[in-house]
ZADRENMAR-80709 format. One record per atom (N, C-alpha, C, O): y, z, x. Coordinates in steps of 0.05 Angstrom, whole numbers, padded with zeros to 5 digits, always signed. Atoms other than C-alpha are relative to their C-alpha. Last residue first. Example, Ala and Ser with C-alpha at 12.3 -4.5 7.8 and 13.67 -1.06 7.14 Angstrom:
-00024-00001-00016-00021+00143+00273+00022+00014-00015+00044+00018-00005-00024+00000+00018-00090+00156+00246+00024+00000+00018+00024+00013+00039
//
This chain:
+00013+00012-00023+04704-00833+05416-00020-00021-00007-00032-00034+00010-00014+00025-00007+04748-00819+05355-00012-00014+00025-00003-00035+00032+00003+00019+00022+04701-00767+05325+00012-00027+00007+00003-00048-00003+00027+00011+00000+04695-00731+05392-00004-00021-00022-00018-00041-00018+00002+00017-00024+04771-00723+05397-00028-00013+00001-00030-00037+00007-00015+00025+00004+04774-00698+05325-00003-00019+00023-00006-00043+00020+00016+00015+00020+04719-00646+05337+00014-00027-00005+00000-00048-00007+00024+00010-00014+04756-00623+05400-00018-00017-00019-00028-00038-00011-00008+00022-00017+04822-00618+05363-00024-00012+00015-00025-00036+00018-00006+00023+00017+04788-00577+05308+00009-00024+00018+00000-00046+00013+00026+00012+00010+04757-00530+05359+00005-00025-00016-00010-00044-00014+00012+00013-00023+04825-00519+05393-00026-00013-00008-00032-00035+00001-00015+00024-00006+04858-00505+05326-00012-00015+00023-00014-00040+00022+00006+00020+00021+04803-00456+05305+00015-00026+00006+00004-00048+00002+00027+00010-00003+04807-00418+05371-00006-00022-00020-00018-00043-00013-00001+00028+00009+04883-00410+05367-00028-00013+00003-00030-00038+00007+00026+00012-00006+04886-00334+05369+00001-00029-00011+00005-00033-00035+00013+00012+00024+04960-00315+05366-00026-00014+00009-00025-00031+00027+00025+00013-00007+04996-00268+05414-00013-00010-00026-00014+00004-00046+00017+00005+00023+05069-00249+05402-00024-00016+00010-00021-00037+00023+00022+00019-00004+05110-00218+05457-00016-00002-00025-00023+00018-00038+00018-00001+00023+05179-00186+05450-00021-00021+00005-00015-00044+00011+00017+00024+00003+05219-00170+05512-00019+00005-00023-00030+00026-00027+00026-00006+00011+05278-00122+05517-00016-00026-00003-00004-00047-00006+00017+00023+00004+05339-00125+05561-00027+00009-00010-00041+00025+00002+00027-00002-00011+05386-00066+05552-00015-00026-00007-00013-00036-00029-00001+00003-00029+05462-00073+05543-00028+00002+00013-00029-00001+00037-00017-00021-00011+05462-00046+05471-00002+00000+00031-00004+00021+00044-00008-00019+00020+05405-00093+05452+00015+00022+00014+00004+00036+00031-00017-00020-00012+05392-00156+05493+00010+00018-00022+00023+00008-00041-00024-00006+00016+05334-00200+05472+00015+00022+00015+00004+00037+00032-00016-00021-00012+05280-00236+05512+00024+00005-00019+00037-00014-00027-00029+00002+00003+05227-00276+05476+00014+00024+00013+00003+00046+00012-00015-00023-00010+05154-00286+05493+00030-00006-00003+00039-00028+00006-00028+00005+00003+05105-00331+05456+00015+00025+00009+00010+00047-00002-00017-00022-00007+05032-00333+05476+00029-00008-00002+00038-00028+00009-00027+00010-00003+04983-00379+05442+00017+00025+00005+00016+00044-00010-00021-00012+00016+04911-00359+05451+00027-00013+00007+00030-00024+00028-00027+00010-00005+04846-00389+05473+00021+00014-00017+00015+00021-00040-00011+00016+00021+04783-00346+05471+00028-00010+00008+00042+00004+00023-00026+00011-00007+04736-00312+05520+00010-00018-00023-00006-00032-00036-00005+00028+00009+04681-00268+05492+00028-00009+00008+00048+00005+00004+00005+00018-00022+04669-00205+05534+00005-00029-00007+00006-00046+00011+00028+00007+00001+04662-00158+05474-00008-00018+00023-00032-00022+00028+00015-00022-00012+04730-00129+05492-00030-00004+00000-00044+00009+00015+00005-00021+00020+04758-00198+05478-00015+00023+00013-00029+00018+00033+00027-00010+00002+04780-00239+05538-00001+00023-00020+00013+00043-00016+00002-00030+00001+04842-00281+05537-00029+00007-00002-00046-00010-00008+00026-00010+00007+04858-00353+05555-00001+00030+00002+00011+00041+00020+00014-00016-00020+04929-00380+05555-00029+00006-00010-00035+00000-00033+00027-00006+00007+04971-00430+05517-00014+00014+00024-00010+00006+00047+00021+00013-00016+05045-00428+05526-00027+00008-00009-00031+00029-00023+00026+00001+00013+05111-00405+05499-00020-00014+00018-00013-00027+00037+00020+00015-00015+05176-00382+05529-00026+00001-00016-00033+00021-00027+00026-00001+00012+05239-00360+05492-00019-00017+00017-00012-00040+00025+00018+00019-00013+05306-00340+05521-00027+00002-00014-00036+00024-00021-00015+00015-00021+05368-00304+05496-00018-00021+00014-00008-00040+00025+00015+00006-00024+05339-00280+05430+00017-00016+00020+00033-00033+00012+00007+00028-00001+05391-00251+05383-00015-00006+00026-00009+00004+00047-00003+00012-00027+05393-00178+05366-00008-00029+00000-00026-00037-00016+00023+00016-00007+05403-00162+05293+00004-00012+00027+00021-00029+00031+00019-00003+00022+05450-00106+05273-00026-00015+00007-00048-00003+00006+00015+00024+00005+05487-00098+05339-00020+00005-00023-00036+00023-00021+00029-00005+00003+05538-00042+05336-00014-00026-00006-00005-00041-00024
//
């Protein structure tokens, strides 16, 4: 019996999403594949990175 499945592959990347209000925002998407009892399952985590993107833009402008 598998107690804790181990990820076999992980992919990450930045994407754009659209809120139900219509506002577009950047997000970080992380997807991992695990195998549990012979079945392949995928776990996805979405994280809003609007603040990080805004901070990078402010820093870029400050150094210009």
